[in-house]
N, C-alpha and C positions, 0 to 999 in steps of 0.2 A: 197383193201387198198394198198397204195403205201409204198415203203420202209421207207420213212420219217415218215409216220404215225405209222408204226410198231415200228420203233426205239423209237419214242416218247412214245409209250405205253409200250414198252418192252414186247410186246405180240402180238399174232395175233388172228384173228377171225377164224370162221369156215364156215360151209356150208352156202351159202347165196343165197337167191332167189331174188336177186335184191333189198333186203331191204324191201320187201313187206310182210314179215311174222312176226308173233309175237310169243314170247316164254313165257313159264310159269314164273310168278313173282318169284324172288328169285333164279332162275336157274343160275348157274355160266356161264359166257360167256366171250369170248375173248374181250378185249378192241379193238376190231377188228380192224379181222382179222382181222378180222379181219385181212393181210399179212404180213407177212407177213413180226432191220434194214430192212427189205426186204419185199417186197410185194409178197413173194412167199408162200403164204399160200394155201393149197389145201383143198378140202372138198370132200364130198361124190361124187362119180362119177355121181350120179344122179342130184346133184345140186352144181355147183361150186360157191365158195364164198357165203356161205349161210348167212342168215339173223341172227336175234337174235337167238342164238342157245342155247338150254339148253340140257342137256345131256340125256339118254334112259330109257325106262321102262323095268323092268326085264322080265316079261313074257307077251308077246303080244298074248297069246294063249287063252284068255277068249273071251266071246261073247260081252263083254262090249265095247262100242265105246271109242277109246283112246281120252284123253283130254290133255291139256297143262300140267296139274299137274302130268302126267305119266312120264314126262321127268326124267332121272336119270343120276347120275354121276356129275363131273368126279370121277372115281374110279380107283385106281392103278391097272394095269394089273397084272394077276396072273401067266402067263405062264413063265416057266424058260427056254424057247427056247433061244438059242444064236443067236441073230440077230445083224449084223454089217453093216455099210454102209460108203461110203467115197464120199465126194463132192470136185471136183476140179473146182474152179471158172473160168468160160470162158466168162463171160459177159464183153464185151469191154467197157462198161460204168462204170465198177468197177475197181478201181486200188488201190494198196497199196502205201501209202505215208511213206517212210522210216523215214524221218526227224521228223514225228509226231507219228510214229507207229500207224497210223490210216488208215481208208478206205475212199477214196473219191469216191462218186457215184453221178449219175444223179438223183436228187430228183424230178425234174420237167422240163418241156419244156415251153418256152414262145415265143409267136409270136413276130417277129421283124418288121413286115410290116402290122400292123393291118389296117391302113387306106387304103393301097393298096388292101388288101383283100376285103374291102367293094366295091371296084371298079371291083372286079372279078379276081384279081391277085392270083396266087398260094401262099398259106401260106408259110412263111419262119419262121423257129424257131431256137432257140439256147438253149443249156442246162443250167439248174440252178444246180450248184453243192453244195453238203454238205459233211461234213466229220464226222465220228464217230470213237471212239476208236476201234482198231482192235478186241480186245477181245469181245466187245459188239456185233459188227457186226458178227464175226465168230460164236459166241454162238447161235445167232438167226438163222443163216443159218444152222448150224449144227443140231439144234433141229428141224427145219423144215424138214430137210432131215431124221432125226430119226423118226419123226412122219410118214412120207411117207413110210419108210421102214417097220415100224410096221404095217401100214395099208395093205401093200402088203403081209406081213406074215399072217395077220388075214384073208385076203381074200382067201389066199391059203388054210389055215387051215379049213375055213368054206365052201370052194367051191363056193364062190360068188364074186361079184364085187361091193357089196353095201357099203363096209366100206371105208370111206373117212378119211382125216386127217387134222390137223391144229396145231396151238400152242395158248395157252392162258396164263394168268398170275394169280398169287395169288392162287395156289393150294397147300395145305399142307405146307404153309409157303414159297413156292418157288416163285421166281419172274418170272419164265418162265416155262411152262409145255407143252410138246408135247402130243397130244391126238389122238385117233382114234375114229370114230363116225359113227353111223347109224341114220336114221331119218324117221319119219312119218310126212306127210304133210296133213293138213286138209284145206277144203275150208272155206269160211266165215260162213257157216252154221254148221260147225263142221263135215261135211262128209269127209271121207277119199279120198284124191286125189292120194296119193301113200303111201305105207306102207312097212316098212322093214320086212323081213322074219327072221331077226336075233334077238334073245332075248338078253336082256342086260346081263344076267348071262353068256350066252354062249360067248358073246363078251369079257367080262372081263376075262373069262377062257382062251381064245386063244390069248389075247393081251400080248405081252412080257412085263415083269416088267421093263426091261431096254434094251436099244439099244446102242451099242457102235458105235460112229460116229467120223469121222475125216473130218475136213474142211481145204482145202488148197487154198491159194491165193498167187501167186508168190512163194517166198521161205519161206512164213510164213504158219504155220499150227497149228491147235488146235485139241486135242483129248479129248473126254469126254464120260461119261456114262449118257445117257439121260433117266430119269424116264418117263415111258409112262402111260397115263391114258386112260380110256374108258368112253364114254358118249353116251347117247341115247337122242335124241331130238324129241319132238312133236312140230311142228310148224304150225301156222295157217295163212292163207292168210288174209291180212288186207282188 
């Protein structure tokens, strides 16, 4: 999802397998990544930009085959670990507009020589710009970074690299919520394609309840305490 989509949704999505997976009905999911102001949404290392994601099952230690209904979360992290992170914007396509106290960014690119391309010419393109209030942009960027920092902490605590991250909306009355996640993927017949070794309860236990984050763009900055949530998703290939 691009930054424009994320800004419009005020939330991002999660692990995505190219949009060819299905999640359990009723499972909360990002108006996806979805990515993402910003299409900078991360997901589990095993699947970037995941599909419809619903959160994790508590104990994947039974002999029962996992199903979509086993998805769990999002649930607030319970660890009191002190995790902080800072983001300094370096994207040359992002700039602060002082007169509007807003952020101007490249929302898309459009071809300027479509007819010539049909004849074999090299495509030429120009940027399409949009602006958003600085606080809105900064908060989404900061929360995305907070989710990533929380996932790094969880992976370290668990001794794994399975935990991914993202941001979603409408959790516990918030308009934007960073989360960490693990997932199990099933094929069309419901057989396991890949399965996390991390139980939901353990993920919640090591997920920091809050991450302190600072976002900087030019001489502007925003500091916030981001609440972090954990989720487990069972996804099925369509």
